[in-house]
N, C-alpha and C positions, 0 to 999 in steps of 0.2 A: 469116943467119948467121955462122955460119960456115966456116971455111975447113979444114973435116976430111978427108978422104980421101971423095971419092961411096960409096956403094954401087952395089953392079949391082944392079938390082929387072924381074924379067921385065915384060909390060906384065898380065899382070895380076893381078898384085902391085899396078901401078902403078894399076887400074882400078879396086881393094879398095881403096884408102882413097882417091879421090877421090870414090868410092861412101857414102864412111862422113865426108863433110864433109856438119852441117849449119849451119854461118851461116860466113861468110868477109869479111872489109870490110879491107880497107886494110895493118891492126894487125895481128889477130891472126883467126886460123883455130883454130877450133872444132869436131872431129869426134865419134860413133859409133859404139865402140870395141867392139870383138865379146869375149866372153868367149874366154878359151884363148890371146889376145894379150900377154907382155908391152909395157907402156912404155917400158923399157931391160933394158939390161943381162939380169941371167940365164941360168945353165945352161944353157937349153936351145940347140941350135947350131940354130937357125934368125932372122927377120928381123923386130926389133920395133915398133916401133912408131913407132919412136924414129930408126930405119931406113928406114921407110917418108916420113918426111915425106922421104927427096928426090925423093921427085916433084913435090916443091915450089922446086926447088933453081931457082934465077934462072942469068942465064950470067955470074951474077959470084959463082958457086962461090956466097954466101948460101942460105943454107937455113932454114927455122924455128924454132924450138927450142920442147918442151915448158915449158908453165909449173909440172905440178904433173904426177901421176903416180897411178893407179891402180894396183891387185892386177892380175894376172896375169889371176884369172878370173873378176876384176869387170867387169860391160858398164855402157858409158855415157856423159854426156858428156866430157872431156877437154879439154884445152884448149893453144891453139902459141901464140906472140909471133913477126909475121910479118920483123920490125926488129929491131935492137938496143933505141934507147930504150921501143917498146912493153916487151919483154922488163927491164927493168928497172924499168919504172912498175910491168906486171904479179909479179915478184919480190915490188917493196918492200910494195906491196898485199896479195900474200899474209903476207906477215911481220906485218902489221899484221890477220889478220885480215881482211880488207874481201872477200873470196871467201865465199859465203853457197853451200854444198854441200845437197841434199836426195836423200837414197839410198830406196830401198825396198826392203823385205828379205819374205825366207818366211821364219817360221818355226813347226813341230812344237803347239809354243802359248799363246796370248796373254800377253805379259809383266805380273804386275798388281803396281803399279798401272799402268792401262794406259797412260797417260802419264806424260810425266814424266824430271827430270833423270842425269844420273851425273856422277858427277862419284868418280873414282878410278884413282891413279898408277898413271901404267907405266914395267915397268922390261923393257928391251931382252933377250936371251939369246940362248947361240950350244945350242947342240942336235945336235953334231954335222955338218950342211952347212946346218942348217934356222937359220932366222932368226926366233925366236917374242918374241910381247910377254905378258909373267904384268901381272898387279892388283898394287899392291903398297906398305906405308904409303908417306904422304907423306913421312916425312922415311929411307927408304929409300935406301941405294946409291943412283946412277942409277937413280932416282925423275923420270920427269915430268907434269910436270901432266895432264890430261884432258879433258875434258868433254864429254858426248852430250848430246841430244837425243833425244825415241821419244814418238810415239806413233799408237794405234794407229788402220785405218784398218778393217777392215776383220777379224774375227774369228770360226770357229765351229767346232765336236768336230773338225774331221780337219784346224785349221791359225790365223796368222795372219798379214796384210798389215801392214806399221810404216813408216811412213815415222819419218828414224834423218836425223838434226842434227847433222857434227860443228863442237861449237867450236874445235876447236887441231888440229892434221895428223898426229896420231902416226902411224905402221905398222898397221894388223892394229888399226883403232882401234875403229870401231863392231862391229865383228865379238871382240873380247873384252871388249868392254863389255857388249854381250850376254849373253854367252856368263857375263860375272860376275850377271846375273842371273838364270841359273839357264835363258835361252832361248837356246842359240845357232842362228846360222841354220842352215836345212835348205842338208845339203848342204856344212857347215862339219866337217869333219873334220875340220879341227892344233885349235880350239877345242870339239869335242865335239857337233855338227852333227849328226842323225840321215841319215844315205846316200838313207834311204825315206821315205816318207810313205802312210802310209792309198789311197794312188788308183798308187802304184810309187813306184819311182825316181828322187830328184833330178838331172836332168840334169848340175846342177855346185853352186858356191856361187850360193845363190838371192839373188847380190846387186847391183846395176842404180844407177847414179847417175844421176838422174831430170834433176835441174837445174843449174844452175848460175848465178849472178848474180856478175860482177864487175865493178868500177868500170871504164870504159876506159879508153884513154888521151886518148881525146877528147876525155873530160866525161862528164856523168852515168854511166848503173848499163845494162850491159849483163845479158839473161837467157836462156840457151840451157839448149834442152830436148830428149831422148831419148826417145823411149818403149823403153818394156821391149818387148827382145827374143821373138821367137816361144818360145823355151823357159822363159823366163819368165812372160809371157804369158800359156803351157797350160797350164802350171802350177797358176800360180794359178787360173787357171778350175776345174781341173779339183777344185781343193781348195772349189771352191765359195765362192775371197776376191772 
């Protein structure tokens, strides 16, 4: 959809990004993004998912555009628009909170209560070259409203698996909200999460975008799901969850 300078991709990169496709039609394309891959930008000198979308460029030089982002270490469903009208439609739907995102997270212990809602405003802060989000008062300068829902799916003495749903789209929202409850995500060193568990080290931030429902440009609602990758599923199983 854009006429930016194309990015040269290797055959392996093209094969990889094509293997991540979990839904495609005339208007949208959805991927199951691996952990460790930035959606866009970032300081790491490596191709991002946005760069890899050049693998789907048409002969006129236009290519899909990401509709939203996932944190680099978060795996799971991410959506791109294949046409300019689809990008406009989905961008507006996202602004109007018509997207429903469902995540899975692993915690060291179940939250109390086991399910509920979190309404805690966030503010972006810069510490050195890093950006963080902090819970602040409703009337604090720079505060942005942020709401999330959570539901414990399974728990034992070794940890818990929780389903999370962000009702707003702030950076790091789910991670900060769970830390605010005293239950940071396993592997989330930025917000106080444990790097080890009862069964061994955490391979990464244990957050997975499992399902995305969105209004489709042709009408109706489309739902796309991505099963958790091996590192997430493996740690969940090892924890007996």
